[in-house]
Steps between C-alpha positions, in 0.01 A plus 500: 500500500228669707455853628390702800525849637689653787275637775721750679709778346871502582531874525367691799210741497468789742195686626373816339226732614260371236397531141311790351158421360538516125272697277324335211669531166324608186525272198678792334758543777861585427812289526794387296599163365832353601555422132385843384212340312157572642187689416150526640200485273133566570325166557236420239363182656384379837643202679314173451596219737608208279270232647300396802769273646750781563525766771714813500759442772852596602777252571760679711837482673628813673680649798369784714748656743389441856236248394682225310372287213178548307454176309209315346309359204176694551592855598265794462473654151226643279473623142263766367339560159808685374731215614646702786627262770461570872708316757315452828779458751468203735527522878840378628552361851174650624590852389274714280556503122797715396351661188274459200599629158370497141689504172428448127565163335564351158217247528222514235325835522792652687700813420862379528699446181864401543739258336708414807450676836222742591578710807281739695545668840264635761567617855771262630442218248678426174296244304642306203323260263719270292384461135148618593341422162652152456235335718121526490420340835775606742746783569849449648548788745784625721428768763775680690471761775704804400543615861627161622631267229495203739123500455393340173276234353466276196144440390306320227157660468256344257214266420611198700376161381282294730726194493223281641302567183768363262600143420873432461546344150610138491749557219669766291710804588483879501756779484463838671735791431549849636711719726609499863595763751811400694613688809845421642608613846866442593583565865811673639379511861660536747852521355613379153726196523796410274372350175155662518363670189367856515159512665191664356154442356383479144166454324527320164280349231568156350344266245301202632380176341274253680435146375196312628513122452148384572563125479785514751334768715807720475560876460851624418559877510828636361600860574752611237857615561437830319421755772426859397558753779197718582623678813772449760653613825861422577684258272268211404678449166790342690301176467572294187184539283531138394419397855156659474391182324251314718303183435190445713346154474171373639435124485191295582282808457148558366258793514329339800830455684602861440160608625578326830830691540700178520859518624805447280856423622781752487687602186799724437568760232818549296609758758492223761196646679226275636121520506263325738132541592170319536325760282617492138404831341408356160162542336325502161291783359208502255205265457715227341838568665610711202757677717726410792664704774734430787706664775803319644723615785851365561761581763824381656870524427647577157664203333872502421617763750776442754292655778129468576319795342123514521268585211136482393354439155133571425346383172152609384371400155186518282482268198261432211426162340639465148 
């Protein structure tokens, strides 16, 4: 089984006047964790890039109302001596960048301490980091506009491995584990049909295990059927949690092939949604691929319903080698 991403969102975006320029956050900024477990400590160390064959970058998939998708492997991001991350927004469709914003991180030397979700807000942005201290090379980030919830992005900001500088092992295997963000959007537009479930959106966290089989050049990523709700709008819990299970499989893959953004055929999730793209958003982080991150976008019609009801499923994960 192979995988790809969907290129175009199924839900419609409308124009807005624009985004406010965000002010820079202090490393001691406020905010509350969705799990109620978060604190900010004074950093006692500076950030040291892990090695010479890594660069701090942002892998991103997002929607901006009136502008469309913002997608890519090498999006603008920087990190300072206190491990504060700054997103440098990319130009979309020839328009000027929407906004730049800075926030604290849980990377080495950073000030964020949280066991599950760290959340901080500034201007019209709500920024969440899933298990910020579980990874040393990458942060799994979700950003939502509070003044227009149709505008959001999933991002993996960290020390991205130069895949051209690594040799894919001829044998052996590796296991990576961690957590994923999952965002589900269930459509009820224009008029609910008989048999449709209640529409809504929900942001969840789920367990993830990735198996890398070097000899067979295969990566199998399993997103667990144990979603924990972080925030919602409408009635997203109408979906059977067991259907959140997703298996994403790459075959005939090496570091060099991933570095060339090779295409993978379509694959469907347990919800019946389909992904498809020529740009797999999967990368390794750290000098020796100690960590892995990915963003996958699926869309289509929900499986098992009498009528055709559209939905989207976005999965963003950051994992650490065991």
